[in-house]
Residue, then its C-alpha position, 0 to 999 in steps of 0.5 A: m225202465k229207469i233211464a238216466i241222462t247226462g247232457a239231458s238239456g242239449l240238442i239230442g237230450t232234450a228230443l231224446r227225453g221227450a221221446l223215452a217219456a212218451e214211451g213210458h220210461q221214467v227219465c231221470p236227468m243228471r245234473r253236474g255238481p259244481s265240480g263239474a265232475a260231480i255225479d248225480l247219484a240220485a239219478l243214476e242209483g237204481s237205473d236200468a240204463v245210462v245215456h251219457l251225452a254230456g260235453a262242452g260244445i265242440a264249436d261253441h268257441r275258438w280252440t284256446e289251450a284252456r278251451k281244449r282243456e275244457l272240452v277234454g274235462s268235460r268228456v274224458d274226466f266226466t266219463r271216468a267219474l260217472v263209470g267210477a259212480i257206476a262201479a260202486l253201485p249195488a245194482r248197476p244198469k245193464v246198459l251205458v250208451s256214451g256219447s262219442a263223435i265221428g271225429i274219432y276217424g280224423d281227417r280221411g279224404d274219400e276213404l269209406l269208412t265203418e266201425r272197423s275202421p281205425a281212429g285217426p292219427r293223433g299227430d301233433g295234437r291240432g285240429a282233426a288230430f286233437l278231435s280224434g285223440l279227444c275221442e280215442d280217450w273219451e271212448a276208452e273211459g266208456r269202455a272201462a264200464q265193460p268189466l263191470g258187466v255193462r253193456v257199452v254202446l259207444a255212439r259216434t254221432g255225425v253232423v246232426l241236422a235240426p232247425h234249431g240247433g247245430a250246424l244246420a242252424k248255422l247255415l240257414p241265415p246265409f243260405k236263406a240270404g242267397a249267401g251260402g255256398p261250398i266251403a274249402g272247394g266242396k270236396q270233403w265228405m260230411s257224414w249227416i243224420s237227422l235229429a229224429d234219427v239219432v233219437r231213434a238210434l239211441m233208443h235202438a242202442l238201448d233195446t237191442p242187447a246185441l248192439e255194443g261197442p262203437v256204433n256210427l250215428v250216421a245216415p247211410n248217403p254220406v255227402t260231399n260239402a258241395e253236394l249239401s250246398k246245392t241240396l240246401g240251396r234247392v230245398l230253401s229254393r235260393p242259389a248256393i254259389v257263394p264259395v268260402p275259401a278255407f283261409a277265411l274260415r282259418i281266421a274266423l275259427g282258428e284251430m276249430a276249422d281244422g278240427t270240425v269244418l275242413p276235414s273229410q269223413r265218408i262213413l256208413p253206419a254198418a253196426l246200426e243197419g246190421s242190428g236192423f235199424r232203418f232210418l226215417h231219413p236215409q237221404l240228404e233232400q228227403a231229410l232237409r225237406f222234412i226239417l224244414g217243412k218244404g214238402s215230402 
């Protein structure tokens, strides 16, 4: 297949490109134009499938109003432009796997969530409510490809575990130094997935005609932040008892702390498992040991 990919140079995109090429697919990275929303038509034309992973990093910078507008533009506006370009093609791709995030569910405490669960409230549009609204609008633009005869999969990705990027890469230095520990009491749930399983899940979505709509890209065993801290400490053979209070995170990160680090999201991959997908890394400790080369 010819597969066009946006966000192809990111953590997930880079790994996906390699995996698809290894299977013999023609992979075409789509580069954004100077305006940010311009579509790389050369990569898109003649594609059998599109994987849309582009978007400014959610946790890369503090959420100023300008940054929030950038987050919206790089997701909502760019997805709208992408679907518009697909609509204009004489031959359209069969499937669009469009990025989203588990942030759509908001802060939900101990509630067990699946793709059938409603999005979180938009509330005042701050913190977790901002991210929930952003994901809803982002998905709505992706769904607009369905009336064009394109199968649409909305990939709601959880916390991706990889040693060279994302949340785990930020956690490793303090934990290796023995200064890691639970955040804000550690009771909040974290729905995680290994990078290898994210790539496999995206490829499964491309190859499974019955799979469409929202799909949670998370491992089947979410953990609390306290359990994550304890497990990571055990894998690294380091203590993990230094707590990080919520107020310190809010001082350091501002509104972003309430959107990305402090919310509780206990999510199951019901659609993935229901479509026959099997995880390489269903358990956190096994995943961390594999990722960090710390034994089986």
